[in-house]
N, C-alpha and C positions, 0 to 999 in steps of 0.2 A: 535796571535788570540788573540783580545783583553776579557781581563778577563770579561766584561760584558756582551761580545756575550757568552763567554761560558755560563757564568750563565744564562744568559736569553736563550739560547736552551736546556740546563739541562733543567729548568722548562717548555719548551714547551713544551718538549721530554714527561717529565712527565706527562703532562697535558693527556694523550691518555689514560691512564684508568679512568681518567671522564667523559673523553666522552663514553667511552663505558657503565660505572654506569647511566648517561645519557639517553641513548641509553637501558638499562634495564630496566628505571624505565619511556620511552613512550609507549615500547609494550612488556609488561611482559609475555604477551599472543601469542610472537614469542619466547620466548627461550627456551623452551620445544624439540620445531621443529626445531629450528636452533644452538643447540647445538653442534652438532658432523662437519657441519660447522665453527664454531666458533673455536671448538681444532682444526681443519683441519686450519686455517688460524693460529693459534698462531704458529705452526709448522714450515708451508710453511718461514711465516715472517721471524721467528728466525734462520731457516735456511740461508733464503736471506743475515742477518746483519750479520751472523759469515764465509759465503763464501764472501761478498764481505770485511770487513774485509779482508779473510785469501789472497784474489786474490790481495786489495791492499799491501803487505807484500810483491807480489812477489811469494806465494804459488802454486804452480804447482795445475791449474786447475780439474784435476783428482784427487788430495790430498781432495782436498773442496769437491768433489763429495763421496767420499768415508766417509768423516765425517757426509757428512748429511744425505747420505742413512746409516751411524750407528745413529747418535741422534733418524732419525727416528725408527726403529729398539729399540735401549735402548728405548724411550719415547712411543711406543706401548706396550711392555711388563708391563712397570712399570710408570707411569705418571710419570711426575719432577713434584714438587711445582713449581708455578709459581716464587714462592722470591727469589729463586736462580738462575731463568732465567734471574730476574732480576737484582740478581749480578750480574753475567753475563755481564751482559747486560751494570752497569756501566762500569766496566773494557772495556766492549769493545768503548764505549763512551769517555774515558777514552784516549785511544789508537790510538781513531781515532782523536784525537784535534789537531795533529802536519800537519792537511790536513786542511782545513776548507774545502773544496769543498768534504771531503771521510765525515766531520765531518757532515753537513749539509745532505748527505744522511743515516749516521747511525743514526739520530737525527730522522730524519723522516721514516725510516721504527721501530725507536721504542715509535714513537709517533703511529703507524699504527696499532703497536705489541698491545698495550693498549688498543685500541676499541674493540679485541675479548677478553683478556684479563681481562678487567674493567667488562665485562658482563659476565664472567663465574663467577668472583668472588661478583658479585649481586646476579646471577641466586638465589641464594638462602632465599637470605639476600631483595626481594624488597617487601616484607611485610612490612619491616620495617620501620622508618621516615627517608626519605633523607639524612638526616643529620649525622644521626648517622652510616649510611651507608658510607657516606664521611671520617667520620672518623676513623672508622672502617677500611678501605682502605688505607688513608693514615699511621695508625701505620702499617699496615700491607707492604706496600713497599715505603716507606721512606727510609729504608736504598742507596735504588739506588739514592736516593738526596745526602744522606751522601758520599758512595760511588763517586760517582760524583764529590763533591764540594772537594775531598779530593787535586786538583790542586789547585786548589783556597788558602785551606788553608796553603801549604807548600808556596807558593808564597809568602801570606800575615805573615805568620810567620817567 
């Protein structure tokens, strides 16, 4: 895969967070009622991201199902921080780069994961300035771009 395509795909998949932030600023009155759905949507999309990666590497679907159930149980008991999940998704992004089709699917799912994740992040900050929230969002999730760009750094160094 071309390095420019890889970099642009990484950037576009990251922009899902900003779409979620924009959604929170457009409809702040819907945030409280929709919170449980946003959390559920993030869980489902994350399980889809991991399952797609595991199935593409030839892992049996039953093992992927057991991991999905384990993730739901773990995340239900103690909510996993979104920053750790985004770090894991950056690793998934790197692993899927060998297959262009898989990379497109994974990047799309990461983009769609960013919608509810960005909305949940912005929920408490919706009363503040949009530019301040955008900067804080970038600072909290920039590690996704850094980890995802490591293959680019290796190639150029």
